[in-house]
C-alpha positions as CSV (number, residue, x, y, z in Angstrom):
1,X,101.4,97.5,76.2
2,X,104.7,97.7,78.0
3,X,104.9,96.1,81.4
4,X,107.1,96.1,84.5
5,X,106.5,93.0,86.7
6,X,106.6,93.1,90.4
7,X,109.0,90.7,92.0
8,X,106.4,88.2,93.2
9,X,104.7,88.3,89.7
10,X,108.0,87.4,88.1
11,X,108.5,84.5,90.5
12,X,105.0,83.2,90.0
13,X,105.4,83.5,86.2
14,X,108.7,81.6,86.2
15,X,107.4,78.9,88.5
16,X,104.0,78.6,86.7
17,X,102.5,79.2,90.1
18,X,98.7,79.0,90.4
19,X,98.7,82.3,92.3
20,X,99.4,84.1,89.0
21,X,95.8,84.8,87.8
22,X,94.6,84.1,84.4
23,X,94.0,87.8,84.0
24,X,97.7,88.5,84.8
25,X,98.8,85.7,82.4
26,X,96.7,87.3,79.7
27,X,98.1,90.8,80.3
28,X,101.7,89.4,80.2
29,X,101.1,87.2,77.1
30,X,99.5,90.0,75.2
31,X,102.1,92.7,76.0
32,X,104.6,94.0,73.4
33,X,107.4,94.3,76.0
34,X,107.8,92.8,79.5
35,X,110.5,94.3,81.7
36,X,112.2,93.0,84.8
37,X,113.9,95.5,87.1
38,X,117.4,94.9,88.4
39,X,115.8,95.7,91.7
40,X,113.7,92.5,91.5
41,X,116.8,90.4,90.9
42,X,118.6,92.2,93.7
43,X,115.6,91.4,96.1
44,X,115.6,87.8,95.0
45,X,119.3,87.5,95.5
46,X,119.1,88.8,99.0
47,X,116.2,86.5,99.9
48,X,118.0,83.5,98.3
49,X,121.2,84.2,100.3
50,X,119.1,84.4,103.5
51,X,117.4,81.1,102.7
52,X,114.0,82.7,102.4
53,X,113.4,81.5,98.8
54,X,114.8,78.7,96.7
55,X,115.1,80.5,93.4
56,X,118.7,80.8,92.5
57,X,119.1,84.3,90.9
58,X,121.6,83.1,88.3
59,X,119.3,80.3,87.1
60,X,116.3,82.7,87.2
61,X,118.2,85.3,85.1
62,X,118.9,82.6,82.5
63,X,115.2,81.6,82.4
64,X,114.1,85.2,82.1
65,X,116.4,85.7,79.2
66,X,115.1,82.6,77.5
67,X,111.5,83.8,78.1
68,X,112.4,87.1,76.3
69,X,111.9,89.3,79.4
70,X,113.8,92.6,79.1
71,X,116.3,93.8,81.7
72,X,115.6,97.2,83.2
73,X,118.7,98.7,85.0
74,X,118.3,101.1,87.9
75,X,119.3,104.7,87.0
76,X,119.9,107.8,89.1
77,X,116.6,109.2,87.7
78,X,114.8,106.1,89.1
79,X,116.3,106.6,92.6
80,X,115.5,110.3,92.6
81,X,111.9,109.6,91.6
82,X,111.7,107.0,94.4
83,X,112.9,109.5,96.9
84,X,109.9,111.8,95.9
85,X,107.3,109.1,96.5
86,X,105.2,109.3,99.7
87,X,105.7,106.6,102.2
88,X,102.5,104.8,101.4
89,X,104.3,101.5,101.3
90,X,107.3,100.6,103.5
91,X,109.0,98.2,101.1
92,X,111.9,100.0,99.5
93,X,112.0,97.6,96.5
94,X,108.3,98.1,95.8
95,X,108.7,101.9,95.9
96,X,111.7,101.7,93.5
97,X,109.7,99.5,91.1
98,X,106.8,102.0,91.1
99,X,109.3,104.8,90.5
100,X,110.8,102.9,87.6
101,X,107.3,102.3,86.1
102,X,106.5,106.0,86.4
103,X,109.7,107.2,84.9
104,X,109.7,104.7,82.0
105,X,105.9,104.9,81.4
106,X,105.5,101.2,82.0
107,X,102.4,99.5,83.4
108,X,103.4,98.0,86.7
109,X,101.8,94.6,87.3
110,X,101.4,93.6,91.0
111,X,99.1,91.7,93.3
112,X,99.7,94.2,96.1
113,X,96.7,96.6,96.3
114,X,98.6,99.0,98.5
115,X,100.7,100.1,95.5
116,X,97.7,101.3,93.5
117,X,97.6,104.6,95.4
118,X,100.9,105.6,93.8
119,X,99.9,105.8,90.2
120,X,97.4,105.0,87.5
121,X,100.2,102.9,86.0
122,X,99.8,100.3,88.7
123,X,97.7,97.3,87.6
124,X,96.5,95.0,90.4
125,X,96.0,91.4,89.3
């Protein structure tokens, strides 16, 4: 299985946070490829600069690379796909992540049940 992690799942994974369920850990551990979107790092960088989170994006990037997580850049195709999605969810980062999962045929792992309405590629954990 090939995965794309939602931003909060990435943070929980890197922090070994107990909010990351055993089911989610199992899915991640048993996947052939685990992708992290540039949109997630962008979102983390914004929240870090605003003082909303403590995770330094540069340190997080190094930890992700060490963990073998794969970088997923944002393409024009992803942005066009995002523009076509209905406004079921107001968070623009979440909609971009869903669009990337759809375009790249990746299972999108999230704890946000509102995102399931977008695609069968969304896995709620």
